[in-house]
C-alpha positions as CSV (number, residue, x, y, z in Angstrom):
1,X,101.6,153.7,71.6
2,X,101.2,150.1,72.6
3,X,98.8,147.9,70.7
4,X,98.2,145.7,73.8
5,X,99.3,145.3,77.4
6,X,100.4,141.9,78.8
7,X,100.1,141.5,82.6
8,X,102.4,138.6,83.6
9,X,101.4,136.7,86.8
10,X,102.4,133.5,88.5
11,X,100.0,131.1,86.8
12,X,98.6,133.1,83.9
13,X,98.8,136.3,81.9
14,X,96.1,138.8,81.1
15,X,96.0,140.7,77.8
16,X,94.1,144.0,78.0
17,X,94.1,147.6,76.6
18,X,93.9,146.0,73.1
19,X,93.7,148.0,69.8
20,X,91.9,146.4,66.8
21,X,95.3,145.4,65.4
22,X,96.3,143.8,68.7
23,X,92.9,142.0,69.0
24,X,93.5,140.3,65.6
25,X,96.7,138.8,66.9
26,X,95.2,137.7,70.2
27,X,92.1,136.1,68.6
28,X,94.4,134.3,66.1
29,X,96.4,132.9,69.0
30,X,93.3,131.9,71.0
31,X,92.0,129.8,68.1
32,X,94.9,127.4,68.6
33,X,93.4,126.4,71.9
34,X,89.9,125.5,70.8
35,X,89.0,121.9,71.3
36,X,86.8,120.7,68.5
37,X,84.5,117.7,68.3
38,X,81.7,116.1,66.3
39,X,78.2,117.0,67.2
40,X,75.0,115.4,65.9
41,X,72.0,117.7,65.3
42,X,68.9,116.4,63.6
43,X,70.7,113.4,62.1
44,X,73.5,115.6,60.7
45,X,77.0,115.6,62.1
46,X,79.1,118.8,62.2
47,X,82.4,119.9,63.6
48,X,81.9,122.2,66.5
49,X,83.9,124.0,69.2
50,X,83.6,122.1,72.5
51,X,85.9,124.0,74.9
52,X,88.5,126.8,74.7
53,X,91.6,126.5,76.9
54,X,91.7,130.2,77.5
55,X,89.2,132.8,78.7
56,X,87.9,136.2,77.6
57,X,85.3,138.7,78.6
58,X,82.3,139.0,76.4
59,X,83.3,142.5,75.1
60,X,86.8,141.1,74.3
61,X,88.6,143.7,76.3
62,X,90.4,141.1,78.5
63,X,91.9,137.8,77.6
64,X,93.2,135.2,80.1
65,X,95.9,132.6,79.2
66,X,98.0,130.1,81.0
67,X,101.5,131.2,81.8
68,X,102.9,128.3,79.8
69,X,101.2,129.8,76.7
70,X,103.2,133.0,77.0
71,X,106.3,131.9,75.0
72,X,104.1,130.8,72.0
73,X,102.1,134.0,72.3
74,X,105.2,136.1,72.0
75,X,106.1,134.2,68.8
76,X,102.7,135.1,67.3
77,X,103.3,138.7,68.2
78,X,106.6,138.6,66.5
79,X,104.9,137.2,63.4
80,X,102.4,140.0,63.5
81,X,105.3,142.6,63.9
82,X,104.0,143.5,67.3
83,X,107.3,144.0,69.2
84,X,109.2,146.7,71.1
85,X,107.1,149.6,72.2
86,X,104.0,148.2,70.6
87,X,103.7,145.7,73.4
88,X,103.6,146.8,77.1
89,X,104.6,144.2,79.7
90,X,103.6,144.5,83.3
91,X,105.1,142.0,85.8
92,X,102.9,141.6,88.8
93,X,104.7,140.6,92.0
94,X,104.0,137.4,93.7
95,X,101.3,138.2,96.3
96,X,102.0,138.3,100.0
97,X,100.2,135.6,102.0
98,X,99.0,135.3,105.6
99,X,101.2,133.1,107.7
100,X,99.3,130.6,109.8
101,X,100.1,127.9,112.4
102,X,98.3,124.7,111.8
103,X,99.5,121.7,113.7
104,X,99.1,118.0,112.8
105,X,97.6,115.7,115.4
106,X,100.3,113.8,117.2
107,X,99.3,110.4,115.8
108,X,100.1,111.6,112.2
109,X,103.6,111.1,110.9
110,X,104.9,111.1,107.4
111,X,106.0,107.7,106.1
112,X,109.5,107.4,104.5
113,X,107.9,106.8,101.1
114,X,106.0,110.1,101.5
115,X,108.9,112.3,102.2
116,X,110.1,112.9,98.6
117,X,106.5,114.1,97.7
118,X,106.5,116.5,100.7
119,X,109.9,117.8,99.7
120,X,108.6,118.3,96.1
121,X,105.7,120.4,97.3
122,X,107.8,122.5,99.7
123,X,110.5,123.2,97.1
124,X,110.6,126.6,95.6
125,X,110.3,125.3,92.0
126,X,108.2,124.5,90.2
127,X,105.7,127.0,91.5
128,X,102.8,125.0,90.0
129,X,103.0,121.5,91.5
130,X,101.2,118.4,90.2
131,X,101.2,115.4,92.5
132,X,100.2,112.2,90.6
133,X,100.3,109.4,93.0
134,X,98.4,106.1,93.0
135,X,95.2,106.1,95.0
136,X,95.9,105.1,98.6
137,X,99.4,106.6,98.7
138,X,98.3,109.6,100.8
139,X,98.0,112.6,98.5
140,X,95.7,114.4,100.9
141,X,98.0,113.8,103.9
142,X,101.1,114.8,102.0
143,X,99.5,118.1,101.0
144,X,98.2,118.8,104.5
145,X,101.6,118.1,106.0
146,X,103.2,120.5,103.5
147,X,100.7,123.2,104.3
148,X,101.5,122.8,107.9
149,X,105.3,123.0,107.2
150,X,105.0,126.0,104.9
151,X,102.7,127.9,107.3
152,X,100.8,129.6,104.5
153,X,97.0,130.1,104.4
154,X,95.6,127.5,101.9
155,X,92.5,127.5,99.7
156,X,91.5,123.9,98.8
157,X,89.3,123.9,95.6
158,X,87.1,120.8,95.3
159,X,84.0,119.5,93.7
160,X,80.9,120.1,95.9
161,X,80.5,116.3,96.4
162,X,83.9,116.1,98.0
163,X,83.6,118.9,100.6
164,X,82.3,116.7,103.4
165,X,85.1,114.2,102.8
166,X,87.7,117.0,103.0
167,X,86.2,118.4,106.2
168,X,86.5,115.0,107.7
169,X,90.1,114.6,106.6
170,X,91.1,118.1,107.8
171,X,89.5,117.5,111.3
172,X,91.1,114.1,111.5
173,X,94.6,115.3,110.6
174,X,94.9,118.8,112.0
175,X,94.4,120.3,115.4
176,X,91.4,122.4,114.4
177,X,88.2,123.9,115.7
178,X,85.1,124.2,113.5
179,X,85.7,127.9,113.2
180,X,89.2,127.3,111.7
181,X,87.7,125.9,108.5
182,X,85.9,128.3,106.2
183,X,83.6,126.4,103.8
184,X,82.4,128.3,100.7
185,X,79.5,126.9,98.7
186,X,77.5,129.2,96.5
187,X,77.7,132.9,95.5
188,X,76.4,134.3,98.8
189,X,79.0,132.5,100.8
190,X,81.7,133.5,98.4
191,X,80.7,137.2,98.6
192,X,80.6,136.9,102.4
193,X,84.2,135.5,102.3
194,X,85.4,138.3,100.2
195,X,83.8,140.9,102.5
196,X,85.5,139.4,105.5
197,X,88.8,139.6,103.7
198,X,88.2,143.2,102.6
199,X,87.5,144.1,106.3
200,X,90.6,142.2,107.5
201,X,88.3,140.0,109.5
202,X,89.2,136.6,107.9
203,X,90.9,134.6,110.6
204,X,90.3,131.0,109.5
205,X,93.2,128.6,109.0
206,X,91.9,126.7,105.9
207,X,89.5,127.8,103.2
208,X,87.5,125.0,101.4
209,X,85.9,126.3,98.2
210,X,83.5,124.6,95.8
211,X,85.0,124.6,92.3
212,X,81.5,125.1,90.8
213,X,81.1,128.3,92.8
214,X,84.3,129.6,91.3
215,X,83.2,128.5,87.9
216,X,79.9,130.4,88.1
217,X,81.8,133.5,89.3
218,X,84.1,133.4,86.3
219,X,81.3,133.0,83.9
220,X,79.5,135.9,85.4
221,X,82.6,138.1,85.3
222,X,83.2,137.2,81.6
223,X,79.6,138.2,80.9
224,X,79.3,141.5,82.8
225,X,82.8,142.2,83.9
226,X,83.2,144.9,86.6
227,X,79.4,145.0,87.2
228,X,80.0,142.0,89.4
229,X,81.1,144.5,92.1
230,X,77.6,146.0,92.1
231,X,76.3,142.5,92.9
232,X,78.4,142.2,96.1
233,X,81.7,140.7,94.9
234,X,84.5,142.7,96.6
235,X,87.1,141.9,94.0
236,X,87.5,140.5,90.5
237,X,88.2,136.8,90.0
238,X,91.8,137.4,89.1
239,X,92.3,139.2,92.4
240,X,90.9,136.4,94.5
241,X,94.0,135.0,96.2
242,X,95.6,138.4,96.8
243,X,92.3,139.5,98.5
244,X,92.2,136.4,100.7
245,X,96.0,136.5,101.3
246,X,96.1,132.8,100.3
247,X,99.6,131.4,99.7
248,X,98.8,127.9,98.6
249,X,96.0,126.9,96.2
250,X,95.1,123.2,96.2
251,X,93.0,121.6,93.4
252,X,91.8,118.1,94.3
253,X,91.1,115.5,91.6
254,X,92.5,117.8,89.1
255,X,91.7,115.5,86.1
256,X,88.0,115.4,86.8
257,X,87.4,119.1,85.8
258,X,90.6,119.6,83.9
259,X,89.2,122.3,81.6
260,X,87.9,124.3,84.6
261,X,91.2,123.8,86.5
262,X,93.2,124.9,83.5
263,X,91.0,128.0,83.3
264,X,91.4,128.7,87.0
265,X,95.1,128.8,86.4
266,X,94.7,131.5,83.8
267,X,93.0,133.7,86.5
268,X,95.4,132.8,89.3
269,X,98.2,134.8,90.9
270,X,99.3,132.9,94.0
271,X,102.6,131.9,95.7
272,X,102.2,128.2,95.1
273,X,99.7,125.7,93.7
274,X,99.2,122.0,94.2
275,X,97.2,119.8,91.8
276,X,96.2,116.3,93.1
277,X,95.4,113.4,90.8
278,X,95.9,109.7,90.5
279,X,95.0,109.7,86.8
280,X,96.2,112.6,84.6
281,X,95.2,110.4,81.7
282,X,92.8,111.6,79.0
283,X,91.4,109.8,76.0
284,X,91.3,112.9,73.9
285,X,94.8,113.7,72.4
286,X,94.0,117.5,72.4
287,X,93.3,117.4,76.1
288,X,96.4,115.4,76.8
289,X,98.4,118.1,74.9
290,X,96.8,120.8,77.1
291,X,97.7,118.7,80.2
292,X,101.3,118.5,79.1
293,X,101.4,122.2,78.3
294,X,100.1,123.2,81.8
295,X,101.9,120.5,83.8
296,X,104.8,119.0,81.8
297,X,105.4,115.4,82.8
298,X,108.9,116.1,83.8
299,X,107.7,118.6,86.4
300,X,105.1,116.3,88.0
301,X,105.8,114.2,91.0
302,X,104.8,110.6,90.0
303,X,106.2,108.6,92.8
304,X,107.2,104.9,92.6
305,X,106.0,102.3,90.2
306,X,102.3,101.3,90.3
307,X,101.7,98.9,93.2
308,X,99.4,96.0,92.2
309,X,97.2,94.5,94.9
310,X,93.8,93.9,93.3
311,X,92.4,90.8,91.6
312,X,90.2,91.8,88.6
313,X,87.4,89.8,87.1
314,X,85.6,90.4,83.8
315,X,82.2,88.8,83.9
316,X,80.6,88.5,80.4
317,X,77.0,87.6,79.7
318,X,74.6,87.2,76.7
319,X,71.0,88.3,76.0
320,X,68.4,85.7,75.3
321,X,66.6,88.1,72.9
322,X,69.1,90.8,72.0
323,X,66.7,92.7,69.8
324,X,64.5,93.6,72.8
325,X,67.0,95.9,74.4
326,X,67.9,99.5,73.6
327,X,71.3,101.0,74.4
328,X,71.8,103.9,72.1
329,X,71.0,107.5,72.9
330,X,68.3,108.5,70.4
331,X,69.7,112.0,70.1
332,X,73.3,111.1,69.3
333,X,73.2,107.5,68.2
334,X,76.0,106.7,70.6
335,X,76.1,104.0,73.3
336,X,74.4,105.0,76.5
337,X,74.5,102.9,79.6
338,X,71.7,105.1,81.0
339,X,69.4,104.0,78.1
340,X,70.5,100.4,78.7
341,X,69.5,100.5,82.3
342,X,66.1,102.1,81.5
343,X,65.5,99.4,78.8
344,X,66.4,96.7,81.3
345,X,64.0,98.0,83.9
346,X,61.1,97.8,81.4
347,X,61.7,94.1,80.8
348,X,60.7,92.1,83.9
349,X,62.0,88.7,82.8
350,X,65.4,90.1,81.7
351,X,65.6,92.2,84.8
352,X,65.1,89.3,87.1
353,X,67.7,87.3,85.2
354,X,70.1,90.2,85.5
355,X,69.5,90.5,89.3
356,X,70.2,86.8,89.6
357,X,73.5,87.3,87.9
358,X,74.4,90.3,90.1
359,X,73.5,88.1,93.2
360,X,75.7,85.4,91.9
361,X,78.6,87.9,91.7
362,X,77.9,89.3,95.2
363,X,77.7,85.8,96.7
364,X,80.9,84.7,94.9
365,X,83.2,87.7,95.3
366,X,81.9,89.5,98.4
367,X,80.0,87.1,100.7
368,X,82.0,84.0,100.5
369,X,82.0,81.5,97.7
370,X,85.5,82.4,96.6
371,X,86.5,84.6,99.6
372,X,85.6,84.2,103.2
373,X,83.4,87.1,104.3
374,X,84.1,88.7,107.7
375,X,81.8,91.2,109.4
376,X,82.7,94.8,108.7
377,X,83.9,94.2,105.1
378,X,82.2,96.4,102.6
379,X,81.0,96.3,98.9
380,X,80.6,99.2,96.4
381,X,78.3,98.7,93.4
382,X,78.4,101.2,90.5
383,X,75.4,101.8,88.3
384,X,74.6,104.8,86.1
385,X,71.1,106.3,86.5
386,X,69.7,107.5,89.8
387,X,66.6,105.4,89.2
388,X,68.6,102.2,88.8
389,X,70.8,103.0,91.9
390,X,67.5,103.4,93.8
391,X,66.1,100.2,92.5
392,X,69.3,98.2,93.3
393,X,69.4,99.6,96.8
394,X,65.8,98.5,97.5
395,X,66.6,95.1,96.0
396,X,69.7,94.7,98.1
397,X,67.7,95.5,101.3
398,X,65.2,92.8,100.5
399,X,67.7,90.2,99.2
400,X,70.3,90.7,102.0
401,X,68.2,91.8,105.0
402,X,71.1,90.8,107.4
403,X,73.3,93.4,105.8
404,X,72.9,97.2,105.7
405,X,72.5,98.9,102.3
406,X,72.3,102.6,101.2
407,X,72.2,104.7,98.1
408,X,74.9,107.4,97.5
409,X,73.9,109.8,94.7
410,X,73.1,113.5,94.4
411,X,72.5,114.9,97.8
412,X,72.5,111.6,99.8
413,X,74.4,112.0,103.1
414,X,78.1,111.2,103.3
415,X,77.3,108.5,105.9
416,X,75.6,106.5,103.1
417,X,79.0,106.0,101.6
418,X,81.0,105.3,104.7
419,X,78.8,103.2,107.0
420,X,76.7,100.4,105.3
421,X,77.8,97.0,104.1
422,X,76.5,97.7,100.6
423,X,76.5,101.1,98.9
424,X,75.2,101.8,95.4
425,X,76.5,104.8,93.6
426,X,77.6,106.2,90.3
427,X,80.8,107.7,89.0
428,X,79.4,111.3,89.3
429,X,79.2,110.8,93.1
430,X,81.7,108.1,94.1
431,X,84.1,107.8,91.2
432,X,87.1,109.5,92.9
433,X,88.3,111.2,96.1
434,X,86.3,108.8,98.2
435,X,87.9,106.4,100.7
436,X,85.8,103.6,102.2
437,X,87.3,101.7,105.1
438,X,87.6,97.9,104.7
439,X,86.2,98.0,101.1
440,X,86.9,94.5,99.8
441,X,84.8,94.4,96.6
442,X,83.8,96.7,93.8
443,X,81.2,95.5,91.3
444,X,81.0,97.8,88.3
445,X,77.7,97.3,86.4
446,X,78.2,100.5,84.3
447,X,79.9,100.0,80.9
448,X,82.2,103.1,80.6
449,X,84.6,104.1,77.9
450,X,86.6,106.6,80.0
451,X,90.1,105.5,80.9
452,X,90.0,107.8,83.9
453,X,86.7,106.4,85.2
454,X,87.8,102.8,84.8
455,X,91.1,103.5,86.6
456,X,89.4,105.4,89.4
457,X,86.9,102.6,89.8
458,X,89.7,100.2,90.5
459,X,91.3,102.8,92.7
460,X,88.5,102.8,95.2
461,X,90.0,99.6,96.5
462,X,92.9,100.0,98.9
463,X,95.3,97.4,100.4
464,X,93.5,95.7,103.2
465,X,95.0,95.5,106.7
466,X,93.6,91.9,106.9
467,X,96.0,90.8,104.2
468,X,93.1,89.8,101.9
469,X,93.2,90.6,98.2
470,X,90.5,93.2,97.2
471,X,88.3,92.3,94.2
472,X,87.3,94.4,91.2
473,X,84.5,92.9,89.1
474,X,83.0,94.4,86.0
475,X,80.2,93.3,83.6
476,X,80.2,93.1,79.8
477,X,77.4,92.1,77.5
478,X,78.9,90.3,74.5
479,X,75.8,91.2,72.4
480,X,76.6,95.0,72.6
481,X,79.5,95.9,70.4
482,X,80.4,99.1,72.4
483,X,80.5,97.2,75.7
484,X,82.9,94.7,74.1
485,X,85.0,97.6,72.9
486,X,85.0,99.1,76.4
487,X,85.8,95.6,77.8
488,X,88.9,95.3,75.7
489,X,90.1,98.8,76.8
490,X,89.6,97.9,80.4
491,X,91.7,94.7,80.0
492,X,94.5,96.8,78.6
493,X,94.3,99.3,81.5
494,X,94.2,96.5,84.1
495,X,97.2,94.7,82.6
496,X,99.5,97.3,84.3
497,X,97.3,97.9,87.4
498,X,95.8,94.6,88.6
499,X,97.5,91.8,90.3
500,X,95.6,89.2,88.2
501,X,92.9,89.6,85.5
502,X,90.5,86.8,84.7
503,X,87.7,86.7,82.2
504,X,84.7,84.3,82.6
505,X,81.2,84.0,81.2
506,X,78.2,83.9,83.5
507,X,76.0,80.8,82.7
508,X,72.6,81.4,81.2
509,X,71.0,84.4,79.5
510,X,69.3,87.6,80.6
């Protein structure tokens, strides 16, 4: 009698029908994939589990692992003397998919430099693709061209904030009607999608799914398992792509929700998958190891050398009275730019000095002291808190009444990102996957430690048709040690990514 059953699929494997002996081996194996960190509770620090790069139902009757974990799992079974007839293997076939015809608009042609990436996606191996191209190199178009060539129904999994952008890209690139795109946001829409598929009534050409909707479904399934069927879900999460007859699963901005995307792999059985990212770069060594496990570097498509076209400027400043400002989270003791912004807004004199500094940067790098401004050129300003984004937007409207300004956070409309001269946003909303036509200047007020966020902030700038050099400006307070630390890290990142990098101190104090 088998101690456990292993169901091998395209992107993951499921372990089920587990005896107590088998469960001991499985749980031992799963512990290798727990990410630990330090957590502060009531002024005491302790080591705690942050994330598990695997999945399991609450009753521990099913475990889900990435397919690239299978070889190591077999080694553990060997060590536990679980071999031969004690382990049952079931090889699930690659699911069949619905063929679709989806044409590109005649104006769209692949550039010569994009052809190798298209060939990579369309090749039989590897089944799980990872396209890591510099922002502006056309990852979305390359993927859409490949979907058209392969003639397979595609499900594009994205953050909710990026759905409108993807709808726009799809309609701009393909010959489509509104009915050809199925958008899924929330449990009710997901259940409706599955019912259509069950009734063979799903006739769209592209499915666009919120990754948070899938995440909530997985969490629910892991809690109550097959009871989800009673709630209206027509299949289990691991049956999703078979049910939809999807042939290609696309995950945009793969790095942003890497743990979730890794977990989605463990549940997936699909003909082909494509991950899109400009920055598969993580500050945590454990996460980097998981990224290398799931998508080995040698199997990724990384394209040509990084193209430098941005001038970077590090603007440093000092406090007049450093002791009056707070910038540490009282719960954790760590640096918090949110706390810094809130403290700044409570100090009227310092706030006014800070705004004068921001105006100086805008006037110098966007409106013309250093670069000649031309109508239609745009500026993106990053802050952290919604309150401060709102405040800055109001200030811009009063300070520059001849220019249009808008806030782009939370549920603000997509037009607020695309249309105005100034847009104020944060990295949660506009840190990645957002293209802004004729964006000449990014001013980053937020002090961030994340390598990904800093690279993505730079990446909002594209080469300009005018031939002008885009500008990336970031602020650093020399009186805040963590900001100085982040500043040094940014400079290292920019060394390989910016055309030039200059550091200067803003006169005066705030």
